[in-house]
N, C-alpha and C positions, 0 to 999 in steps of 0.2 A: 498463468494458470491454465489458459486454454491449451498451451503446449502440452501440459501434462495429460490432459484428457485425450489429446490427439495421440500421445505416446501410448496411453492405455489402449486405445483403438487398435494401434499397430501391433502392440505386443500380444494382445490376446486374440487377435484376428477372429472376431465373432462373426457368426453368419448375419446376414442383413435382415433376417426375419425378426421383427419385433413382437411377434405374436407368442413367442415362447417365453417362459419365465427365465430368470437369470440375468435380466437387463434392468438395472436400477439407476436411480439418479441421486445426487446429493447437492447440497447447497455449500459450495466451496468457501464462500465468505463466512458462513456460519461455522463451518469446520474450523477455520482459522480463529474466529472470534470466541468460540466456545471450548475448544479443546485446551487442556492445560498447557501443552507445549506451544500452541498457537497464541495463547494469551500472553505468554512471555514475550514473544516476538512483537505482538501488538503494543504491549506496554513499553518495550524498548524503543520502538519507533515513535510512539506518542511522546515519550520524554525528549527524544532528539528533536522532534518537530516543535514542541513547546519551547525548547531552548532556542531553536532557530527563529521562531516567531518573536520571542522576547528580544533577541539581539536586533532583529530588523526593526521592531517597534522603537527600541531605544535610539537607534540611528535616525529613524524617521522623526522622532521627537526633537532630536538635535537640529535637524534640518528645518523643521517648522519654527523652532525657536530662533534660529538664525534669520529665517525669512521675516519673522515678526520684528526682529531688531532692525533689519534693513528698512522695513516699512516705517518704523518709528523715526529713523534718522534720515530719511530720504530728502527731506526739505533742508536739512542742515548741510549735507555733503555736496561737494561740487559734482558736476555732471560726470567728470572723469572718475572720481572716487566711487560714485554710485555705480557706474558701469563696471568697475573693477570688482566691487562687492557682489554685483549680480552675476558676473562671470564666474567668480569663485563659487557661489552657490550653485550655479548650473553644473560646474564640474563635480562638485560634491554629490549632486543629484544623479549625474551619470555614473559616478562610482557606486552610489547606493543601488541603482538599478542593476548594474552588472553584478554587484555582490549578491543581490536578491536572486537574480537569475542563476548564479552559480550555486547558491545554497539550495534552491529548489531542485536543480538538476542533480546535485550530489545526493540530496535526500531521496529523490525518486530512484536513483541508481542503487542506493543502499537498500531501499524498500524492495525493489525487484530482486536484488541479490539475496536478501534475507528470506524472502518468500520462496525463491528457488531452492535455497538450501533446506528450508523447512520441508518442502514437498519431496526433495530427494531423501531426506531423513525418514519421512513417514511412509514412503512408497513400499518398503518391505512389509510394514505392518498392514497396509491396505491390501497388499497381495495375500497375506495370511488370512485376513478377514474375508477376502473374496473366495479363497479356497475353502475355508471353514463353512461358508454359507452358500457354496455352489453358485457363485455370482460369475457371470461371464463378461459383463460390461457394466461400468459405472460411468454415467454421464453427468456433466454439470447441469444443474437446474436451470441455469440461464439460457442454455442452448435447447431447451425443450419447450415446445409450444404449449402442450397440454398433456397431463399424465395423471394416472390414478395416484393418490397420495399414499397408497399401500406400497408403492415402489420407491418411496423416499427412504433412504437408509442413513440419512444425516445423523440423527440422534444415536442409533446403534453404533455407527462407526465412531462417533466422538467418544462414546462410553468405552468402546474397544480400545481405541487409541490411548485414552487416559489410563486404563488398567495396564496395557501392555508397556507403555513408556515408563510408567511409575515402577513396574517390576524389573525393568532393564537397567 
């Protein structure tokens, strides 16, 4: 997300004087979560994440169940059989951890890709909004220490995007 704001800075080459109007800020997270097109992406990612969590929890329950079974029969088994069972469980736990890491890595890659695609798709609309409202620079709210709330264009931009994207 910060990449896009940096690109805005480079593309529009504004003067460094912040005393003049035409410099505004927006809450990028709110833009994604409240705009209609952003909500679709958030919902898609949420469903994928819930599916991943459900899959991992299921696998984790199986491992816990197996661990409990080993603990129940540990006095009955020979030392060698017990060590074999424990080794098998450790191997399954290692597989679970690598699977978990892969799922989270894949999810984060997908999330970043979806957000990048989203911002690429709305950039022309934001440029239109900037032109219509004589805006020279839009900054992410996270990168601003303090500013007058009159310079927050998050809600007007969300409304603009919702209207424009629905019409296209």
